[in-house]
Residue, then its C-alpha position, 0 to 999 in steps of 0.5 A: m500499499k507504502n509503494r503505491k502510495r509512492f508511487l501514486q505521489w512520484f507520477t503526481d510530481q511529475r510533469v504534464g510532458k512525462k505523464i503524458m509519456y508514462t501513459f502513454m507507454m503504459t496505456s498504448v506501448i506496451p499492450l500492442l507490445v504484448s498482444q503484438i506478441l500474444m497474436l505472433y505466438v498464437i498464429s505460431n502454434n496453429m501454422r505448427e500445428k496445422v503442419d503437424n497435422l498435414m505431415i502426419n496425414q502424408l505419415a499415414q498416406i507413405s504408411e499406406r503405399t508401403g503397406l501396398t509395396i509389401d503385399v506386392y511382394t507377400n502376393l508373390v510369395y503367396q503364389i510361389y507358397s500356393d504354386d503346386e508344380i514347386i510342391e512336387c518338386i520339393a517333393s521330387c527333390q528329396n527322391v534318391s535318384s540325383e537326375m530327378r533332384a537335378r530336374a527338380y533343381r531346374e524346373i523350381c529356379g525357373k519358376i522362381q525366376r519367373y516370379g522374381l522377375s514380375t516384379g522389382g526390387i527383388e534381389c533374391i528369392s530362395i527356399v530353403l528346404e528341411d533338410g537345410q539346402d536352398i533352391t537359390y536364385d540372385f537377381g542381382l548377380a543372375s545367378a543361382v549360385d553365387n548368391l546372398w546366402e552362399v557363406y551359410t554351410d546349414k542354410k537352416s541358421i539364416e535369420p529369416y529362415r529362423l524366424a519364419q519358424e518361430g513366428a506365429a505368423n502365416i508371413v515374417v517381415s525381417p529388419t533390413e539388414r548390410i549384406l556385403r554383395e562383390g565388395k559392395e553394401t547392400r541394404i536387403f530386408h526379407i519376406s519369409m514364410q514356411m510352405y507346406d504340400f496340401s495333400d499331406i498337411q500332416r507331414g509339416s512344413v516342407g519348406t520355407v520360402i525366403m524373397s530378399i528385398n533391396e531397401s531402396v523399394l521402401n525409400a521410394v515409398c518415403s519420398t523426401a523433398k528438396e528445393d534447390g538441392e537442399l533439402y527440407t523434409a525426410n520420410f523414415i521406418t523403424d521397427k517396434d525393436g528399433n531397426i532403421l527399416s529404411y533411411p534417407e541416407s541409404f548408409y544408415s538403413g540396417i542399424m538399430l536405433s540406441e535405447d539411450r538416444t532419442v529420434e530426434e539427436f539420431v537424426e541430428k547424428t546422421g546429418v540428414l537436415a544438418g543445422k536446421n531448426i528440426a520438428i519431428n512427427q510420428y505414426e504406427n502402423q500397427e498391421l505391419g508394427w512400423y513406426f514411421y517418422n517425419v522430419y522438416d526443416e521448421d523455418y523452410i515449412l514455416r518461412d511465409v509465417r516467418h515472413i508475415q511474423y516479421l513483416t509484422i514486427v517491422i511494421g509494428v516497430v516503425l508504428l511505434l517509433f513514429s507513434l513514440f516521435l509523434i507523443r515526443y512532438t505533442v509533449k514537447l508542444i505541450e510544455r514549450s505552451t505551458q512554460s511560456i504560460v508559467s512564465g508570463i505568470k510568473e512575470v505577472q506575480q512580479g507585477n509586469l502586467d505587459v508580458q505577452v503569452n505567445v502560444e501559436s496553436k490553436d488548441e486549448m493551450g491557445q486559447i488560455a493563453g489568449n485569455f491569459n493575454t486578455m486578462t492581463g490587458k483588461v487588469q491593466s485597463l483596470i488599473e489605469e481605470v482605478k487611477a484615472v477615478t482617483v485623480k477625478q476624485k481628488e480633483a472633486e475633493i480639492r475643488a469641493l475643498e475650495a468651493q466649501i463653506n464654514p457649515h457652522f457661519l451658515y446654519n447659523t447666519l440662515d437661523s438668523i434670518n429666519w428670525m428676523a422674517i418671524e419677528k417681521e411675521e414674513y412666514e414664506i420666508s421663514r419657511m424657505v430659510r427653514n427648508l433651505g437649512v435642511i437640505l444644507r444640512y442634509s447636504v453638506d453632512k456625509s453626502n457619501k453617506m448611504a440614507t434610506v428612501a423615505e429620508m431622501a423622499d422627504w429631503l427631495e420634498k424640501y428640495v423641490s419646494l425650494q425650487r418650485m419658489r423660485f420657479n414661480d410654481a410653473f411645475v409641481c412635483e409627486i413622488h410615488v415610493q412603494p412602502e416595502t423600498e422605505k427602509v432599503r438605503i441608499y446614497k444620499l444624493l443619489l437622486q438629486p442631479f437627475v432631478e436639478n436636471a430636469i427642473l433647471h433644463g427640462f423646465k427651462e423658460i416653461e411658466y406654468g404646467g410643468i410635471l415632475r414625477v418621481d418613482i420608486m420602486f421594487s423591480e419585479t424579481g426582489d433584487e433590484l430598486s426601480i427609481i423613473i424619473e419623468d417629466n414633460g420639459k423640453g427633452i434632451p436631443r437624441e444625439i445625447a441620450q444615445r450619449y448617455n446610454d453608452p456606459e463608457q460614454a455616458g460617465q464622460d463629465d466636461k468639469r463644468s458642471i456635476g450634470l447628468s455625466n457626473a452622476f452617471s459616473r457616481m452611478r457605476m462607482y458606487y455600483g459597478s456594471s451592477a447599475s444600470w440606467n436608460v435615458s428616453s427622450i422626445p424632445e417638445v415631449g418630455t424625458v424619463i429616466t429609469l434607474k436600476i439600483p442592486v439591493g442586498e438580502r437586507g434590504e439595503s442597496v448594495e454597496 
């Protein structure tokens, strides 16, 4: 568990490029290699099994052809065995008369010669009599005197005769043996069978027929295959005792397999398919009691499969190298982009907002770089705006200080005027002076702080009353406040510039009939305070109204008055982009200004 956590931590700490490379190797390259190896292994095994099955089927066919070949010679032996004339001549050979024996001998030799010439591959046919004498014709030497068995005084001692006497079967096939004939070694196997006189069966065997056949007959059946003179597959035969009956190199026919040596070791020792990667298959002919072996060059037989394997490996390696190159190239691009972005972030951390991240790609990294550049540009613009606002604020403070009048002096003076008006019973003047004092005290006392909507509406009524006196009641003013909004807090002098603009500019040169209406209410969603200032005055030119509706241009102050531009600028300073407004005006008809201010959870205007 600890090792697993260490590995995960190690992997987590790696750079992005290395993570991608490791992930690609673990999820793509290694599984691809493993699957390719398994696929090649399965294909090779399947093909090897099919080749082995094909070779075994071929051995079965060779076994069948060998059986048919042996049957040809066996049938010939049966013909000799059942030839009545030969049986009669054998009986004549027992006659005391030498003339009779000589004639019988000649007739048997003639018969044997005719039988032997009917089928190729026969080296010698002998009939061994019960007294050990033989009647033989050697086809290899074309002689009835010189033959295979001339070195044997008693023909009963030869191996084929002995096996025929001991064998339980009617016919016996003797293993291939080496026989020296005329100074040359010949490989011969024998078919032998006891002969009976069916007219006197009780007499027992009257002789044994032995047919000697050249091993080349078996070798011809056991086909070999060559290409460009080079052997790539061979077949050979052994009996159940391990005697080599036929072998591609006839030198090894007639010997016995060593018990301490495997068939594969024997084949390698003989030099057949020397230096080859050999495979061996075996098939048993139970009727003959022989084993048929096939040896083939596995690399040659499976050469097409090997070519496919090599081609697959080469293609796999090429694709793997291409994939590694592509992923490495991709990782380099990602690392280059991330390093550029990280470097840009470090520059910003050090206060350099002029840095620009250059990523030419249009992928996610390019988008991140583009957004980063946009962000730094906006941050720099905001800083410039903050600086500009700070400068404007300082200028406003300086102008306010220059125009500042001592509040106590002003209040005391107005109070004195008020008492003088009362003494002279000028109560209208007294009311105006008292309202003016309230207005000034409300305006001067923390003018940038907040007040409730109810307090602001009361102040507006007093302010408008003075303006009406000033303009000889040329207009009337209606202030409607939704009761639910009375406790909402907003900035104290937020609405004064809009009301003042409507009176001074909207009702300019109007002597009567002016109507000013102020409505304060919640928006439909309840999260904004809607304030509507409406008048039926002279209106605002269309191009000026459009400029006020553009947030970027609305706050551009000409520094000659505290008109609408200043009011919109203050709204943007107080509430940011959360505040909105709309100026709608028709010349000589009137103007409607709609303000929307965000409201907090406690029913206060958001600061």
